[in-house]
VOGU-3710 file (C-alpha; in Angstrom, 3 decimals, decimal comma):
1> mpanhlyihv> -19,026/2,074/23,204  -15,628/0,341/22,289  -15,389/-2,075/19,515  -16,022/-5,676/20,568  -13,617/-7,064/18,051  -9,793/-6,698/18,443  -7,143/-7,417/15,714  -3,491/-7,583/16,705  -0,870/-7,677/13,961  2,216/-9,822/14,800
11> pfcarrcsyc> 4,734/-9,186/11,888  7,374/-11,592/12,428  8,189/-14,404/9,837  11,113/-16,596/9,455  11,180/-15,689/5,679  8,958/-13,906/3,123  6,678/-16,226/1,209  6,912/-15,762/-2,535  3,468/-14,320/-2,683  3,305/-12,104/0,262
21> dfsiavrsat> 3,089/-8,369/0,292  1,934/-8,132/4,078  3,633/-5,959/6,530  6,130/-8,452/8,151  9,497/-8,272/9,770  11,842/-11,269/8,890  13,706/-12,203/12,071  15,842/-15,227/12,809  15,170/-14,579/16,477  11,875/-13,010/17,445
31> pveeyltalr> 12,213/-9,902/19,564  9,344/-10,835/21,973  10,021/-8,300/24,706  10,467/-5,461/22,371  7,268/-6,292/20,565  5,216/-6,721/23,804  6,470/-3,462/25,473  5,398/-1,537/22,223  1,997/-3,320/22,057  1,429/-2,652/25,715
41> teldllssda> 1,978/0,975/25,051  -0,370/1,144/22,085  -3,105/-0,667/23,906  -2,835/1,833/26,688  -3,417/4,694/24,274  -6,901/3,050/23,372  -8,006/3,664/26,989  -10,807/6,277/27,526  -8,142/8,587/29,069  -4,812/7,873/27,511
51> sasktmskpa> -3,089/10,662/29,405  -4,191/9,465/32,764  -3,234/5,839/32,180  0,529/6,988/31,799  0,499/8,003/35,379  -1,469/5,260/36,975  0,291/2,278/38,614  -2,138/-0,095/36,851  -3,051/0,761/33,282  -6,639/2,120/32,692
61> tisdswvldt> -8,893/-0,349/31,206  -10,779/0,987/28,143  -14,206/0,250/29,732  -14,957/-1,683/32,948  -17,842/-3,220/31,340  -16,119/-4,127/27,964  -15,846/-7,785/27,277  -14,290/-8,573/23,746  -16,277/-10,904/21,578  -13,352/-11,822/19,424
71> vylgggtpsr> -9,517/-11,471/19,532  -7,490/-12,297/16,391  -3,692/-12,635/16,165  -2,771/-12,196/12,721  0,398/-11,576/10,839  3,091/-12,192/9,778  3,275/-15,389/11,954  1,924/-14,841/15,494  2,947/-18,483/16,448  6,657/-17,115/16,104
81> lggpgvarll> 6,071/-15,582/19,540  6,079/-19,096/20,992  3,851/-20,437/23,741  5,055/-18,017/26,532  5,011/-15,109/24,170  1,416/-15,457/23,184  0,312/-16,138/26,677  2,008/-12,842/27,734  0,487/-10,956/24,888  -3,072/-12,141/25,824
91> givrdrapfd> -2,424/-11,319/29,498  -1,695/-7,845/28,330  -4,936/-7,688/26,478  -6,948/-9,197/29,293  -5,590/-6,642/31,827  -6,933/-3,772/29,624  -9,707/-5,037/27,498  -11,330/-8,144/29,371  -12,438/-11,389/27,379  -13,986/-14,453/28,804
101> agtevtiean> -14,629/-18,125/28,042  -17,229/-17,048/25,388  -14,605/-14,921/23,527  -13,499/-16,337/20,186  -9,609/-16,042/20,443  -7,916/-16,979/17,076  -4,099/-17,188/16,274  -2,599/-17,858/12,847  0,064/-20,349/13,081  2,637/-22,033/10,701
111> pddvtpeate> 2,538/-25,815/10,971  6,236/-26,102/12,039  5,375/-23,790/15,006  2,844/-26,039/16,517  4,171/-28,106/19,470  2,601/-29,710/22,404  4,289/-27,056/24,696  3,089/-24,110/22,628  -0,450/-25,576/22,385  -0,643/-26,059/26,068
121> awvaagvnrv> 0,370/-22,298/26,679  -2,118/-21,192/24,016  -4,984/-22,920/25,456  -4,086/-21,778/29,124  -3,922/-18,292/27,752  -7,454/-18,452/26,099  -6,766/-19,535/22,564  -9,597/-21,573/21,205  -9,228/-21,316/17,470  -6,222/-21,757/15,200
131> slgaqsfede> -5,890/-20,633/11,567  -3,131/-22,983/10,063  -1,289/-21,811/7,004  -1,172/-24,977/5,083  -1,358/-23,613/1,575  -0,638/-26,933/0,023  0,080/-30,636/0,669  2,677/-30,912/-2,050  6,214/-30,314/-1,043  7,483/-28,889/-4,382
141> vlrwmhrthd> 4,590/-26,508/-4,347  5,569/-25,394/-0,656  9,127/-24,876/-1,575  8,130/-22,687/-4,492  5,996/-20,681/-2,101  9,009/-20,250/0,181  7,151/-21,942/3,025  9,039/-23,114/6,051  7,031/-26,290/6,655  6,599/-29,509/4,511
151> asqietavqi> 3,399/-31,349/3,905  3,873/-33,961/6,600  3,877/-31,138/9,237  0,395/-29,917/8,450  -1,166/-33,266/9,545  1,158/-33,363/12,717  0,139/-29,849/13,646  -3,651/-30,655/13,408  -2,978/-33,783/15,677  -1,041/-31,859/18,228
161> lraggidnns> -3,724/-29,044/18,390  -6,470/-31,730/18,779  -4,717/-33,654/21,519  -4,149/-30,193/23,274  -7,669/-29,162/23,219  -8,203/-27,080/20,153  -10,501/-28,713/17,859  -11,775/-25,384/16,161  -9,153/-25,371/13,451  -9,075/-23,689/10,003
171> ldlifslpah> -6,856/-24,590/7,084  -5,655/-22,015/4,470  -5,023/-23,255/0,916  -3,976/-21,295/-2,218  -5,301/-22,099/-5,704  -4,711/-21,063/-9,154  -1,038/-21,780/-9,144  0,994/-21,735/-12,546  0,898/-24,824/-14,664  4,500/-25,796/-14,436
181> ldrswdmdie> 4,073/-26,786/-10,936  1,771/-29,560/-11,875  -0,177/-29,127/-8,702  -3,041/-31,435/-7,933  -5,893/-29,170/-6,559  -8,221/-32,070/-6,252  -5,638/-33,951/-4,098  -5,134/-30,876/-1,951  -8,875/-30,545/-1,284  -8,980/-34,187/-0,516
191> ralelqpshv> -5,979/-34,099/1,824  -7,519/-31,083/3,602  -10,856/-32,855/4,145  -9,076/-35,932/5,496  -7,808/-33,994/8,356  -11,554/-32,940/9,376  -10,904/-29,150/9,809  -13,992/-27,191/11,091  -13,164/-24,426/8,711  -11,319/-23,903/5,341
201> slygltieqh> -10,158/-20,611/3,738  -9,191/-20,646/-0,055  -7,427/-17,803/-1,752  -6,490/-17,535/-5,497  -3,033/-16,468/-6,092  -2,571/-13,067/-7,311  0,739/-11,093/-8,194  1,264/-8,126/-5,677  4,028/-5,550/-6,211  7,248/-5,872/-4,258
211> tpiarwadrg> 6,884/-9,637/-3,938  9,258/-12,380/-5,092  6,692/-13,607/-7,701  6,273/-10,097/-9,041  10,092/-10,128/-9,607  9,777/-13,411/-11,402  6,995/-12,251/-13,483  8,942/-9,110/-14,490  11,782/-11,680/-15,687  9,065/-13,382/-17,849
221> aivegteeky> 8,303/-16,396/-15,732  4,695/-17,572/-15,347  3,806/-17,232/-11,862  -0,057/-17,540/-11,696  -2,627/-19,708/-13,440  -5,054/-18,626/-16,072  -8,626/-17,092/-15,448  -10,198/-20,296/-16,669  -8,015/-22,403/-14,107  -8,988/-19,932/-11,413
231> aeeflyahka> -12,676/-20,488/-12,196  -12,411/-24,182/-12,536  -10,622/-24,719/-9,306  -12,935/-22,270/-7,299  -15,984/-24,008/-8,534  -14,446/-27,415/-7,993  -13,677/-26,551/-4,366  -17,126/-25,251/-3,878  -18,610/-28,579/-4,876  -16,246/-30,728/-2,993
241> msragfehye> -16,599/-28,698/0,197  -20,341/-28,570/0,012  -20,549/-32,325/-0,430  -18,443/-32,779/2,715  -20,843/-30,664/4,704  -19,282/-27,272/4,689  -21,186/-24,137/4,273  -19,743/-21,574/1,700  -20,653/-18,708/3,857  -18,196/-16,127/2,318
251> vsnfalpnra> -16,587/-15,853/-1,003  -13,128/-17,428/0,332  -14,568/-19,233/3,359  -16,261/-22,612/4,197  -17,246/-23,773/7,594  -18,960/-26,631/9,297  -22,202/-25,594/11,109  -21,560/-23,098/13,839  -17,865/-22,852/13,066  -17,784/-19,742/10,863
261> srhnsaywtg> -15,115/-17,212/12,017  -16,871/-14,762/14,186  -14,049/-12,236/14,018  -13,861/-12,167/10,132  -17,724/-12,273/9,990  -17,706/-9,096/11,996  -15,654/-7,244/9,357  -18,314/-8,506/6,617  -21,109/-6,976/8,595  -19,605/-3,528/8,969
271> aqyaglgpsa> -18,998/-3,929/12,673  -16,495/-1,721/14,637  -13,203/-3,156/15,190  -9,872/-1,964/16,867  -6,394/-2,849/15,310  -3,166/-2,908/17,138  0,509/-3,432/15,633  2,246/-2,309/12,442  -0,163/-1,732/9,545  -3,183/-2,697/11,656
281> hsfdgasrrw> -6,519/-1,013/10,737  -9,340/0,373/12,900  -12,899/1,178/12,147  -15,420/3,088/14,374  -18,280/3,024/12,022  -17,626/6,332/10,355  -13,923/6,490/9,840  -11,072/4,209/9,122  -7,341/4,594/10,236  -4,332/2,465/9,724
291> nvpayanwvr> -0,836/2,212/11,482  2,478/2,760/10,071  3,606/-0,413/8,060  7,101/-0,873/9,090  7,895/-2,668/12,427  10,983/-0,599/13,270  8,900/2,621/12,839  6,020/1,452/14,985  8,344/0,453/17,756  10,204/3,797/17,571
301> nlaegesvva> 7,168/6,016/17,536  5,661/4,215/20,613  8,877/4,595/22,438  9,173/8,219/21,663  5,604/9,091/22,397  4,689/9,784/18,779  1,434/8,632/17,004  1,687/5,322/15,067  -1,289/6,161/12,986  -0,209/6,624/9,262
311> geeelsaenr> -3,634/7,774/7,841  -7,201/8,154/8,241  -10,270/8,528/6,043  -13,725/9,609/6,934  -16,166/7,527/4,935  -18,954/9,446/3,050  -22,615/8,081/2,905  -21,803/6,985/-0,577  -18,633/5,256/0,544  -20,490/3,405/3,331
321> daeavylglr> -23,233/2,360/0,917  -20,790/1,049/-1,573  -18,905/-0,974/1,164  -22,319/-2,339/2,488  -23,133/-3,558/-1,156  -19,768/-5,250/-1,409  -19,853/-6,931/1,909  -23,309/-7,990/1,608  -22,714/-9,600/-1,733  -19,455/-11,403/-0,707
331> tnrgllises> -21,404/-13,362/1,995  -24,217/-15,952/1,731  -26,631/-13,677/3,714  -26,852/-11,512/0,476  -28,133/-7,982/0,090  -31,521/-6,376/0,389  -31,996/-4,344/-2,989  -34,777/-1,875/-4,006  -37,568/-2,737/-6,377  -35,741/-0,499/-9,007
341> dlvaakswvg> -32,745/-2,999/-9,029  -35,007/-6,091/-9,702  -34,558/-5,937/-13,672  -30,925/-6,158/-13,271  -31,228/-8,684/-10,435  -33,334/-10,891/-12,516  -30,917/-10,750/-15,320  -28,345/-12,092/-12,841  -30,548/-14,862/-11,883  -31,009/-15,705/-15,559
351> eewaeleglr> -27,241/-15,924/-16,059  -27,089/-18,152/-12,901  -24,940/-15,518/-11,119  -27,462/-15,006/-8,340  -30,531/-16,240/-6,501  -33,370/-13,986/-5,659  -35,817/-14,293/-2,601  -38,079/-11,265/-2,526  -35,849/-8,266/-2,468  -32,659/-10,196/-1,047
361> irltptgwlr> -30,307/-11,281/-3,737  -27,470/-13,888/-2,960  -24,688/-14,505/-5,398  -23,900/-18,020/-6,513  -20,305/-19,427/-6,768  -20,357/-18,424/-10,421  -21,568/-14,881/-9,383  -18,754/-14,677/-6,897  -16,345/-15,034/-9,730  -17,782/-11,493/-10,864
371> ldslaadiaa> -18,077/-10,093/-7,359  -16,377/-6,860/-8,181  -18,249/-5,991/-11,186  -21,568/-7,036/-9,944  -21,181/-4,999/-6,695  -19,899/-1,948/-8,581  -23,024/-2,142/-10,699  -25,289/-2,063/-7,634  -23,425/0,638/-5,961  -23,511/2,718/-9,191
381> rranrefals> -27,085/2,432/-9,535  -27,744/3,466/-5,894  -25,228/6,422/-6,351  -27,139/7,501/-9,486  -30,632/7,341/-7,799  -29,419/9,432/-4,817  -27,856/11,949/-7,276  -31,152/12,138/-9,165  -33,220/12,663/-6,029  -30,866/15,386/-4,824
391> ksa> -31,083/17,190/-8,182  -34,844/17,019/-8,066  -35,146/18,322/-4,579
//
């Protein structure tokens, strides 16, 4: 059965943000027609009979009974397609992989791309959730990040979206910035809550290779906060968001009741998903594949009938188990452990890194600060037990 979750990567940006290492294509004018032609071709290749679909007057649907549960337009900046471009994109999807009024359809947008006209077109096309790249409410910080909007445009965008019928809105913020910016994290959280979003995603700044801040760091500039500041701001956000009625349902994500991202939650439960566009990933439950990252290569390969798949990996049982451990621990649903893990689990509880209910362990915010090492510990214990059992068999 096809995946019920579809991710579409729209790579276009007006400029590269200082922290960004995503697969993007900086364009002063967005090549909407070229992009949609390539996307249509790739989507047709996902049909149950790709070769037959090339000769049919109407593209073959992947499954007549398939209805998508979630569609997510990520990037890049999908809002750079404009209202008509997004509407055409979703029309292409709907013709081949149907979705209905119950489908969660999310678009990532920059505040400066949100207009009444664009919102009207998005709503008519089925968009019912917007993830808004706010990042900060301080103009100096936004300039340092190379963002294309200012703080005032964030509030305006939220107002336009609500007036246009989209009230399921998420705000992205970045924390753990360098001290020289003198950024007020408390104020940013307060400003975000004043806008009454239904969802907030918070990401700690990290230095990735081949980004502007990586080059600044190479020249000796301080471009990220300290570990102590990271922990302080993460824990402050948890308390402030919880007081405001948000559920901290995943390490980086907070939602009001019934407003968690269904699309991202599918990733964290190990569900199957399909990905389209440059650098997009797909997962069928046993293997993962990913597309070529460069937009120009993706377009050319599709035009010439060549594969856009850059790589694929078959997950071993050990790989799948390690991923299940990591995904379980990063959410507030937690992870079922075995009795042989109880001694370690109880030590985590003693350190206030976790809570234990029977054999289900859930990390606390303090534990989430140690997510990688705690997940690795559990995964290693499981692998060692499996190895011991195989040797004794």
